[in-house]
C-alpha positions in Angstrom: -60.1 35.7 -5.5 -56.9 36.7 -7.4 -55.0 35.8 -4.1 -56.7 32.1 -4.2 -55.9 31.9 -8.1 -51.9 33.3 -7.6 -51.6 30.5 -4.5 -52.9 28.0 -7.3 -50.7 28.9 -9.6 -47.7 28.8 -7.0 -48.3 25.5 -5.8 -48.5 24.2 -9.5 -45.3 25.3 -10.2 -43.7 23.9 -7.4 -45.6 20.1 -8.3 -43.9 20.0 -11.5 -40.3 20.5 -10.4 -38.5 19.3 -13.7 -36.7 16.1 -12.8 -34.1 15.0 -15.5 -34.2 12.4 -17.3 -32.3 9.9 -19.5 -34.8 8.3 -22.5 -33.6 6.0 -25.0 -36.0 5.6 -28.1 -37.1 6.5 -31.3 -39.8 9.7 -32.5 -42.7 9.7 -34.4 -45.2 12.9 -35.3 -47.3 13.9 -33.1 -50.2 15.9 -33.0 -48.3 19.4 -32.7 -45.3 17.8 -31.0 -42.7 14.7 -31.9 -43.4 11.6 -29.7 -40.1 9.6 -28.1 -41.1 6.1 -27.6 -38.8 4.6 -25.3 -37.5 1.1 -26.3 -38.3 0.0 -22.9 -41.5 0.1 -23.1 -41.3 2.6 -20.0 -42.5 6.2 -20.4 -43.3 7.6 -24.0 -42.3 11.8 -23.8 -43.5 14.6 -25.7 -41.0 17.0 -27.4 -40.9 20.0 -29.6 -39.9 20.0 -32.1 -36.2 20.6 -33.1 -33.4 20.1 -36.3 -31.7 18.4 -34.2 -34.2 15.0 -34.1 -35.4 13.0 -37.2 -38.9 11.2 -37.5 -38.4 7.4 -37.2 -34.7 7.5 -36.2 -33.3 6.5 -32.7 -31.9 8.7 -30.3 -30.6 8.5 -26.3 -32.1 12.0 -25.5 -31.3 13.7 -22.2 -33.0 16.1 -20.5 -35.7 17.6 -18.1 -39.3 16.7 -18.1 -41.9 18.8 -17.6 -46.2 18.0 -17.2 -47.5 21.4 -18.8 -46.6 22.6 -21.7 -48.8 23.2 -25.0 -48.0 19.8 -26.8 -51.5 17.8 -27.0 -50.3 14.2 -26.6 -51.3 13.8 -22.8 -47.7 12.8 -22.2 -45.0 14.6 -19.8 -42.6 17.2 -22.0 -39.6 16.3 -22.2 -36.9 19.3 -23.1 -33.8 17.7 -25.2 -30.4 18.9 -23.3 -28.4 16.6 -24.8 -29.0 14.2 -27.9 -27.4 11.4 -29.3 -28.3 9.3 -32.4 -28.0 5.5 -32.3 -27.4 3.4 -35.4 -30.9 1.6 -34.5 -33.7 0.8 -36.4 -36.8 2.0 -35.4 -40.2 0.2 -36.2 -42.7 2.0 -38.4 -45.2 3.8 -36.5 -47.4 1.5 -34.1 -50.4 2.7 -35.7 -49.7 2.2 -39.5 -48.6 5.6 -40.7 -44.9 6.6 -41.1 -44.7 10.5 -41.5 -41.1 10.4 -42.5 
C-alpha cells in the first residue's frame, strides 16, 4: 500500500510541472491569498500575500504557476518572480466589496 501511495505522490509531482507565465492584471483580496484578475479576461490566479503588491493596484507579474498549494480560491497559484506596478486604474472588486 505504501508503494502505491508513493507512486501516486510521484505522479502528482510530475504532472504539476511549473510553467512560467506573464500576467497583467489587478490584485484583489481572497480568502487566504490574493487574487490576480487578468485584465484580458483569461485565466485568473491566486498569489501568496506579499508586501510587494497592494490590493486594488495593477501589475505585470511573471512567475511560475502550480496547481498545488494552500490557497483555497480554486485557481492556479502564481509564484511571482518579477513584479512591475502599472499606472492603470483597477475597478472595484467584481462582487462589490472593496478590501483596500
